[in-house]
C-alpha positions in Angstrom: 8.2 19.4 -0.2 6.0 15.9 -0.2 7.7 12.7 0.9 6.0 9.4 1.0 7.6 6.4 2.5 6.9 3.3 2.5 7.8 0.4 5.3 7.4 -2.6 6.4 8.5 -5.0 3.6 10.6 -8.1 3.8 10.8 -11.8 3.1 8.1 -14.2 4.5 6.9 -17.7 4.0 3.6 -18.2 2.0 1.0 -18.0 4.5 2.6 -15.4 6.3 1.7 -11.8 7.4 3.1 -8.4 6.8 1.9 -5.1 8.2 3.1 -2.2 5.6 3.0 1.6 6.9 2.9 4.6 4.3 4.1 7.8 6.3 3.5 10.9 4.4 4.4 14.6 5.0 1.1 15.6 2.7 -0.4 18.8 3.9 -4.3 18.0 4.7 -3.6 14.2 4.9 -7.3 13.3 6.1 -8.5 14.7 3.0 -7.0 12.7 0.6 -8.6 8.9 -0.5 -5.0 6.9 -0.4 -4.5 3.9 -2.7 -1.5 1.3 -2.4 0.1 -0.3 -5.5 2.4 -2.9 -6.1 4.3 -3.8 -8.9 6.0 -7.4 -10.0 8.8 -8.0 -11.8 7.7 -8.1 -15.9 4.2 -6.8 -15.0 2.8 -3.0 -14.8 2.0 -1.3 -11.7 -1.3 -2.1 -10.5 -3.8 -0.7 -7.3 -4.1 -3.1 -4.9 -6.6 -1.2 -2.2 -7.9 1.9 -1.9 -9.2 3.7 1.5 -11.1 6.9 0.9 -11.2 10.2 3.6 -14.4 8.4 5.1 -12.7 5.2 5.6 -14.8 3.3 2.9 -12.4 0.8 1.5 -12.3 -1.3 -1.8 -9.8 -4.1 -2.7 -8.8 -5.9 -5.7 -10.2 -9.1 -5.8 -7.1 -11.2 -5.7 -6.4 -9.7 -2.0 -10.0 -9.4 -0.8 -10.5 -11.3 2.5 -6.4 -11.2 3.0 -5.7 -7.4 2.5 -6.7 -5.1 4.9 -5.8 -1.2 4.5 -6.5 1.3 7.3 -5.3 4.8 8.2 -4.4 7.1 11.1 -5.0 10.9 10.0 -2.9 11.9 13.0 0.2 9.7 12.3 -0.3 10.6 8.5 0.2 7.0 7.9 -1.4 4.5 6.1 -1.2 1.0 6.7 -1.4 -2.5 5.0 -2.1 -5.5 6.8 -1.3 -8.4 4.6 -2.6 -11.9 5.7 -2.0 -15.4 4.4 0.5 -14.3 1.8 1.2 -15.8 -1.7 4.0 -15.8 -3.9 2.0 -14.0 -6.4 1.7 -10.7 -3.8 5.6 -10.7 -4.4 6.0 -7.1 -5.6 7.2 -3.8 -4.8 4.6 -1.9 -2.9 4.1 2.0 -3.0 1.3 4.3 -1.7 0.1 7.4 -3.0 -3.1 9.9 -2.8 -5.4 9.4 -5.8 -5.3 13.4 -6.2 -4.0 14.5 -10.0 -1.2 16.8 -7.9 0.7 13.4 -7.5 0.4 12.0 -10.6 4.4 11.7 -11.2 5.1 11.4 -7.9 6.1 7.7 -6.5 7.9 7.2 -3.4 10.6 4.4 -3.1 8.0 1.4 -2.2 8.9 -1.5 -0.1 9.8 -4.8 -1.3 7.7 -8.1 -0.3 8.8 -11.2 -1.2 6.8 -14.8 -0.3 8.4 -17.8 -0.8 6.6 -21.0 -1.4 
């Protein structure tokens, strides 16, 4: 049974930092590319950062230079280090693999709230 749990969110002032974790009970975790998404109130869900199985990374323009995605295959965990947070980063953050097998799967997410 697949389970993906995000954690590490919270309330932080603008300019602060948070580190999100995504622990996944997924067979062959290391073979997948992983994506962090976020969904702000009243907005569509958007991708934020991607890490490939070879550890190459890509970021949406709005977080480049501030967020860093990483992975620990031994711990089946994907991280998102978020620095210099801004109010526009306020959202629920989710992670999942890019595989079509997970198209309809979403974990509980973790709430990030950035106050100005």
